FIZA-308342 format. One record per atom (N, C-alpha, C): residue number from 1; atom name; x, y, z. Coordinates in steps of 0.001 Angstrom, whole numbers, padded with zeros to 6 digits, always signed. Layout:
<sites>
SITE,nr,atom,X,Y,Z
SITE,NUM,CA,X,Y,Z
...
</sites>
This chain:
<sites>
SITE,nr,atom,X,Y,Z
SITE,1,N,+030694,+007340,-001243
SITE,1,CA,+031717,+008348,-001236
SITE,1,C,+031484,+009325,-002369
SITE,2,N,+031952,+010547,-002169
SITE,2,CA,+031735,+011588,-003155
SITE,2,C,+032333,+011237,-004513
SITE,3,N,+033462,+010514,-004527
SITE,3,CA,+034090,+010184,-005814
SITE,3,C,+033244,+009204,-006614
SITE,4,N,+032302,+008529,-005957
SITE,4,CA,+031443,+007575,-006643
SITE,4,C,+030186,+008230,-007212
SITE,5,N,+029944,+009485,-006897
SITE,5,CA,+028763,+010186,-007367
SITE,5,C,+029133,+010988,-008601
SITE,6,N,+028362,+010839,-009651
SITE,6,CA,+028581,+011614,-010866
SITE,6,C,+027789,+012911,-010760
SITE,7,N,+028478,+014029,-010796
SITE,7,CA,+027842,+015329,-010704
SITE,7,C,+027757,+015943,-012100
SITE,8,N,+026542,+016276,-012565
SITE,8,CA,+026440,+016981,-013847
SITE,8,C,+027082,+018363,-013726
SITE,9,N,+027430,+018948,-014852
SITE,9,CA,+028055,+020270,-014852
SITE,9,C,+027057,+021337,-014402
SITE,10,N,+027501,+022223,-013538
SITE,10,CA,+026665,+023319,-013041
SITE,10,C,+026644,+024417,-014104
SITE,11,N,+025446,+024762,-014562
SITE,11,CA,+025271,+025871,-015502
SITE,11,C,+024077,+026699,-015040
SITE,12,N,+024099,+027972,-015344
SITE,12,CA,+022976,+028834,-015021
SITE,12,C,+022887,+029249,-013567
SITE,13,N,+023897,+028917,-012766
SITE,13,CA,+023912,+029294,-011352
SITE,13,C,+025166,+030116,-011098
SITE,14,N,+024986,+031238,-010403
SITE,14,CA,+026106,+032118,-010061
SITE,14,C,+026027,+032473,-008580
SITE,15,N,+027158,+032905,-008048
SITE,15,CA,+027228,+033459,-006700
SITE,15,C,+027809,+034861,-006844
SITE,16,N,+027272,+035804,-006100
SITE,16,CA,+027784,+037181,-006135
SITE,16,C,+027761,+037768,-004734
SITE,17,N,+028687,+038683,-004505
SITE,17,CA,+028664,+039512,-003300
SITE,17,C,+028309,+040908,-003776
SITE,18,N,+027266,+041495,-003175
SITE,18,CA,+026788,+042796,-003648
SITE,18,C,+026518,+043750,-002492
SITE,19,N,+026615,+045025,-002821
SITE,19,CA,+026437,+046103,-001844
SITE,19,C,+025059,+046732,-002021
SITE,20,N,+024369,+046902,-000898
SITE,20,CA,+023093,+047608,-000897
SITE,20,C,+023134,+048655,+000207
SITE,21,N,+022099,+049448,+000277
SITE,21,CA,+022004,+050484,+001305
SITE,21,C,+020751,+050225,+002131
SITE,22,N,+020896,+050224,+003455
SITE,22,CA,+019749,+049979,+004328
SITE,22,C,+018950,+051276,+004530
SITE,23,N,+017895,+051195,+005342
SITE,23,CA,+017005,+052343,+005547
SITE,23,C,+017689,+053513,+006255
SITE,24,N,+018813,+053253,+006913
SITE,24,CA,+019566,+054326,+007578
SITE,24,C,+020629,+054944,+006676
SITE,25,N,+020710,+054469,+005420
SITE,25,CA,+021697,+054982,+004485
SITE,25,C,+023067,+054346,+004628
SITE,26,N,+023168,+053276,+005408
SITE,26,CA,+024439,+052580,+005619
SITE,26,C,+024615,+051469,+004591
SITE,27,N,+025863,+051223,+004215
SITE,27,CA,+026166,+050137,+003273
SITE,27,C,+026042,+048786,+003959
SITE,28,N,+025453,+047846,+003244
SITE,28,CA,+025379,+046450,+003688
SITE,28,C,+025829,+045569,+002541
SITE,29,N,+026506,+044499,+002881
SITE,29,CA,+027018,+043553,+001896
SITE,29,C,+026398,+042188,+002152
SITE,30,N,+025948,+041541,+001082
SITE,30,CA,+025376,+040205,+001189
SITE,30,C,+025901,+039330,+000053
SITE,31,N,+025960,+038037,+000327
SITE,31,CA,+026250,+037049,-000713
SITE,31,C,+024902,+036525,-001206
SITE,32,N,+024810,+036284,-002513
SITE,32,CA,+023567,+035841,-003135
SITE,32,C,+023820,+034653,-004058
SITE,33,N,+022806,+033796,-004178
SITE,33,CA,+022768,+032773,-005228
SITE,33,C,+021885,+033338,-006330
SITE,34,N,+022327,+033203,-007559
SITE,34,CA,+021563,+033658,-008709
SITE,34,C,+021239,+032427,-009558
SITE,35,N,+019958,+032130,-009720
SITE,35,CA,+019522,+030998,-010534
SITE,35,C,+018967,+031539,-011845
SITE,36,N,+019739,+031385,-012921
SITE,36,CA,+019311,+031848,-014239
SITE,36,C,+018608,+030750,-015026
SITE,37,N,+018505,+029561,-014440
SITE,37,CA,+017863,+028434,-015112
SITE,37,C,+016356,+028639,-015219
SITE,38,N,+015738,+027920,-016130
SITE,38,CA,+014291,+027978,-016305
SITE,38,C,+013575,+026974,-015405
SITE,39,N,+014310,+026402,-014459
SITE,39,CA,+013757,+025423,-013535
SITE,39,C,+014288,+025710,-012141
SITE,40,N,+013511,+025353,-011129
SITE,40,CA,+013913,+025632,-009750
SITE,40,C,+015023,+024702,-009279
SITE,41,N,+015784,+025188,-008297
SITE,41,CA,+016796,+024393,-007610
SITE,41,C,+016153,+023954,-006294
SITE,42,N,+016228,+022674,-005968
SITE,42,CA,+015610,+022213,-004728
SITE,42,C,+016671,+021730,-003750
SITE,43,N,+016325,+021777,-002473
SITE,43,CA,+017201,+021343,-001386
SITE,43,C,+018586,+021989,-001483
SITE,44,N,+018604,+023282,-001769
SITE,44,CA,+019874,+024001,-001925
SITE,44,C,+020571,+024150,-000571
SITE,45,N,+021847,+023799,-000556
SITE,45,CA,+022684,+023885,+000643
SITE,45,C,+023964,+024611,+000257
SITE,46,N,+024397,+025560,+001104
SITE,46,CA,+025633,+026302,+000841
SITE,46,C,+026512,+026241,+002072
SITE,47,N,+027799,+025962,+001842
SITE,47,CA,+028802,+026001,+002903
SITE,47,C,+029780,+027103,+002505
SITE,48,N,+029999,+028051,+003419
SITE,48,CA,+030878,+029176,+003102
SITE,48,C,+031980,+029310,+004141
SITE,49,N,+033133,+029791,+003658
SITE,49,CA,+034248,+030089,+004559
SITE,49,C,+035204,+031026,+003848
SITE,50,N,+036039,+031698,+004630
SITE,50,CA,+037029,+032606,+004076
SITE,50,C,+038422,+032192,+004516
SITE,51,N,+039379,+032298,+003596
SITE,51,CA,+040771,+031947,+003859
SITE,51,C,+041658,+033138,+003531
SITE,52,N,+042547,+033477,+004459
SITE,52,CA,+043435,+034610,+004219
SITE,52,C,+044403,+034317,+003066
SITE,53,N,+044872,+033083,+002987
SITE,53,CA,+045787,+032681,+001916
SITE,53,C,+045189,+031470,+001202
SITE,54,N,+045286,+031422,-000130
SITE,54,CA,+044681,+030327,-000890
SITE,54,C,+045144,+028923,-000472
SITE,55,N,+046353,+028806,+000101
SITE,55,CA,+046852,+027489,+000501
SITE,55,C,+046292,+027051,+001858
SITE,56,N,+045427,+027877,+002461
SITE,56,CA,+044809,+027509,+003732
SITE,56,C,+045561,+027990,+004954
SITE,57,N,+046737,+028575,+004760
SITE,57,CA,+047495,+029097,+005901
SITE,57,C,+046965,+030483,+006270
SITE,58,N,+047309,+030944,+007439
SITE,58,CA,+046860,+032257,+007886
SITE,58,C,+045503,+032185,+008562
SITE,59,N,+044881,+033332,+008682
SITE,59,CA,+043583,+033409,+009356
SITE,59,C,+042484,+032790,+008501
SITE,60,N,+041442,+032319,+009196
SITE,60,CA,+040282,+031720,+008533
SITE,60,C,+039032,+032233,+009221
SITE,61,N,+037959,+032294,+008469
SITE,61,CA,+036679,+032640,+009071
SITE,61,C,+036006,+031353,+009544
SITE,62,N,+034925,+031509,+010244
SITE,62,CA,+034123,+030344,+010621
SITE,62,C,+033525,+029720,+009362
SITE,63,N,+033293,+028428,+009413
SITE,63,CA,+032585,+027756,+008332
SITE,63,C,+031102,+027843,+008646
SITE,64,N,+030341,+028393,+007702
SITE,64,CA,+028906,+028560,+007889
SITE,64,C,+028157,+027655,+006923
SITE,65,N,+027035,+027108,+007386
SITE,65,CA,+026193,+026244,+006559
SITE,65,C,+024810,+026873,+006468
SITE,66,N,+024294,+026942,+005251
SITE,66,CA,+022996,+027566,+005020
SITE,66,C,+022110,+026627,+004210
SITE,67,N,+020929,+026371,+004690
SITE,67,CA,+019934,+025612,+003936
SITE,67,C,+018979,+026618,+003330
SITE,68,N,+018962,+026696,+002010
SITE,68,CA,+018110,+027669,+001334
SITE,68,C,+016819,+027054,+000825
SITE,69,N,+016723,+025730,+000833
SITE,69,CA,+015501,+025082,+000349
SITE,69,C,+015385,+025209,-001154
SITE,70,N,+014255,+025729,-001611
SITE,70,CA,+014003,+025866,-003048
SITE,70,C,+014333,+027280,-003508
SITE,71,N,+015074,+027362,-004600
SITE,71,CA,+015363,+028647,-005235
SITE,71,C,+014626,+028617,-006574
SITE,72,N,+013641,+029472,-006691
SITE,72,CA,+012776,+029473,-007871
SITE,72,C,+013564,+029744,-009154
SITE,73,N,+012967,+029356,-010285
SITE,73,CA,+013572,+029595,-011594
SITE,73,C,+013759,+031089,-011815
SITE,74,N,+014872,+031458,-012408
SITE,74,CA,+015209,+032833,-012752
SITE,74,C,+014981,+033791,-011582
SITE,75,N,+015562,+033435,-010439
SITE,75,CA,+015428,+034278,-009251
SITE,75,C,+016749,+034315,-008496
SITE,76,N,+016760,+035080,-007421
SITE,76,CA,+017937,+035182,-006564
SITE,76,C,+017534,+034872,-005133
SITE,77,N,+018512,+034501,-004327
SITE,77,CA,+018271,+034234,-002903
SITE,77,C,+019482,+034699,-002110
SITE,78,N,+019256,+035435,-001021
SITE,78,CA,+020389,+035845,-000188
SITE,78,C,+020950,+034642,+000570
SITE,79,N,+022274,+034601,+000702
SITE,79,CA,+022928,+033529,+001454
SITE,79,C,+023239,+034015,+002854
SITE,80,N,+024021,+035100,+002937
SITE,80,CA,+024463,+035605,+004239
SITE,80,C,+024930,+037036,+004101
SITE,81,N,+024987,+037723,+005230
SITE,81,CA,+025581,+039053,+005282
SITE,81,C,+027103,+038887,+005338
SITE,82,N,+027824,+039761,+004668
SITE,82,CA,+029286,+039686,+004603
SITE,82,C,+029874,+040961,+005201
SITE,83,N,+030888,+040798,+006015
SITE,83,CA,+031588,+041935,+006601
SITE,83,C,+032726,+042368,+005665
SITE,84,N,+032883,+043663,+005422
SITE,84,CA,+033964,+044143,+004549
SITE,84,C,+035362,+043702,+004989
SITE,85,N,+035531,+043356,+006254
SITE,85,CA,+036848,+042906,+006738
SITE,85,C,+037325,+041639,+006026
SITE,86,N,+036415,+040838,+005473
SITE,86,CA,+036836,+039589,+004821
SITE,86,C,+036990,+039735,+003306
SITE,87,N,+036880,+040966,+002777
SITE,87,CA,+037093,+041167,+001344
SITE,87,C,+038531,+040867,+000938
SITE,88,N,+039458,+040941,+001892
SITE,88,CA,+040860,+040631,+001611
SITE,88,C,+041128,+039137,+001662
SITE,89,N,+040119,+038352,+002012
SITE,89,CA,+040232,+036895,+002075
SITE,89,C,+039722,+036296,+000770
SITE,90,N,+040113,+035050,+000537
SITE,90,CA,+039516,+034274,-000539
SITE,90,C,+038270,+033631,+000061
SITE,91,N,+037099,+034027,-000401
SITE,91,CA,+035838,+033515,+000138
SITE,91,C,+035310,+032401,-000751
SITE,92,N,+035055,+031249,-000131
SITE,92,CA,+034595,+030072,-000865
SITE,92,C,+033145,+029779,-000519
SITE,93,N,+032388,+029415,-001546
SITE,93,CA,+030991,+029033,-001388
SITE,93,C,+030777,+027705,-002118
SITE,94,N,+030528,+026639,-001365
SITE,94,CA,+030189,+025344,-001957
SITE,94,C,+028681,+025277,-002034
SITE,95,N,+028133,+025037,-003211
SITE,95,CA,+026689,+024913,-003355
SITE,95,C,+026342,+023512,-003841
SITE,96,N,+025333,+022947,-003231
SITE,96,CA,+024788,+021650,-003649
SITE,96,C,+023280,+021818,-003774
SITE,97,N,+022710,+021243,-004805
SITE,97,CA,+021261,+021328,-005010
SITE,97,C,+020828,+020223,-005969
SITE,98,N,+019519,+020053,-006062
SITE,98,CA,+018941,+019064,-006969
SITE,98,C,+018117,+019771,-008034
SITE,99,N,+018165,+019212,-009234
SITE,99,CA,+017246,+019572,-010311
SITE,99,C,+016687,+018253,-010828
SITE,100,N,+015403,+018065,-010657
SITE,100,CA,+014689,+016864,-011093
SITE,100,C,+015444,+015593,-010687
SITE,101,N,+015844,+015508,-009445
SITE,101,CA,+016477,+014303,-008920
SITE,101,C,+017970,+014177,-009163
SITE,102,N,+018559,+015050,-009980
SITE,102,CA,+020000,+015011,-010217
SITE,102,C,+020692,+015957,-009246
SITE,103,N,+021779,+015485,-008625
SITE,103,CA,+022540,+016279,-007665
SITE,103,C,+023617,+017079,-008380
SITE,104,N,+023670,+018378,-008093
SITE,104,CA,+024670,+019282,-008640
SITE,104,C,+025503,+019815,-007482
SITE,105,N,+026796,+020055,-007723
SITE,105,CA,+027704,+020486,-006667
SITE,105,C,+028836,+021286,-007306
SITE,106,N,+029140,+022458,-006730
SITE,106,CA,+030234,+023259,-007282
SITE,106,C,+030771,+024202,-006216
SITE,107,N,+032084,+024444,-006280
SITE,107,CA,+032719,+025436,-005412
SITE,107,C,+032933,+026715,-006211
SITE,108,N,+032428,+027821,-005660
SITE,108,CA,+032645,+029147,-006227
SITE,108,C,+033621,+029889,-005319
SITE,109,N,+034489,+030691,-005903
SITE,109,CA,+035480,+031442,-005133
SITE,109,C,+035418,+032920,-005499
SITE,110,N,+035377,+033753,-004474
SITE,110,CA,+035480,+035202,-004655
SITE,110,C,+036887,+035572,-004212
SITE,111,N,+037691,+036011,-005168
SITE,111,CA,+039063,+036397,-004843
SITE,111,C,+039051,+037745,-004130
SITE,112,N,+040141,+038062,-003421
SITE,112,CA,+040185,+039342,-002695
SITE,112,C,+039876,+040522,-003623
SITE,113,N,+039101,+041468,-003099
SITE,113,CA,+038716,+042650,-003880
SITE,113,C,+038557,+043835,-002934
SITE,114,N,+038432,+045018,-003527
SITE,114,CA,+038113,+046189,-002706
SITE,114,C,+036866,+046860,-003277
SITE,115,N,+036328,+047774,-002526
SITE,115,CA,+035048,+048393,-002872
SITE,115,C,+035104,+049212,-004157
SITE,116,N,+036293,+049536,-004633
SITE,116,CA,+036424,+050345,-005832
SITE,116,C,+036498,+049502,-007110
SITE,117,N,+036427,+048184,-006989
SITE,117,CA,+036512,+047282,-008138
SITE,117,C,+035173,+046636,-008471
SITE,118,N,+034083,+047271,-008139
SITE,118,CA,+032765,+046661,-008297
SITE,118,C,+032268,+046757,-009727
SITE,119,N,+031435,+045805,-010094
SITE,119,CA,+030800,+045795,-011405
SITE,119,C,+029288,+045698,-011202
SITE,120,N,+028531,+045896,-012248
SITE,120,CA,+027082,+045775,-012158
SITE,120,C,+026695,+044298,-012060
SITE,121,N,+025888,+043981,-011073
SITE,121,CA,+025309,+042641,-010953
SITE,121,C,+023876,+042804,-011450
SITE,122,N,+023673,+042596,-012742
SITE,122,CA,+022392,+042934,-013372
SITE,122,C,+021213,+042173,-012777
SITE,123,N,+021425,+040940,-012342
SITE,123,CA,+020336,+040144,-011789
SITE,123,C,+019813,+040716,-010465
SITE,124,N,+020669,+041468,-009770
SITE,124,CA,+020304,+042041,-008479
SITE,124,C,+020019,+043536,-008553
SITE,125,N,+020466,+044175,-009618
SITE,125,CA,+020339,+045626,-009717
SITE,125,C,+021251,+046332,-008729
SITE,126,N,+022369,+045695,-008381
SITE,126,CA,+023314,+046225,-007413
SITE,126,C,+024730,+046163,-007975
SITE,127,N,+025657,+046806,-007292
SITE,127,CA,+027090,+046708,-007622
SITE,127,C,+027706,+045641,-006738
SITE,128,N,+028688,+044913,-007294
SITE,128,CA,+029356,+043874,-006517
SITE,128,C,+030366,+043134,-007349
SITE,129,N,+030630,+041897,-006951
SITE,129,CA,+031570,+041019,-007663
SITE,129,C,+030943,+039638,-007805
SITE,130,N,+031232,+039003,-008928
SITE,130,CA,+030806,+037618,-009151
SITE,130,C,+031894,+036661,-008658
SITE,131,N,+031487,+035535,-008180
SITE,131,CA,+032419,+034460,-007840
SITE,131,C,+032808,+033717,-009111
SITE,132,N,+033984,+033139,-009099
SITE,132,CA,+034459,+032345,-010246
SITE,132,C,+034212,+030880,-009997
</sites>
């Protein structure tokens, strides 16, 4: 059971939603994993979903599962494309991965935001929001 597994504290890993522009000049939004560690993350798995209300009531998005495999040291990896319609939702990203045989697990949350509240995501060279 999960309560029997000791999870070390997650450090050096972030999740961000960022805006880019495609070749047609249109805005695209993606969620990214940012690995600031000096070591790779292996067998990375992400489960994402959006909730209209933090208590779970209201509308919900589909639950998506992504296997990212290995995320190299000091690199980024795209998770999924995000539709602006869910920016008003609380978006949750559960990440699990291994570092040298130790299992790490953490839930990141992106609270509702709008396109005018963006900050620099220096690791991506894009504007967006970090998950907490």
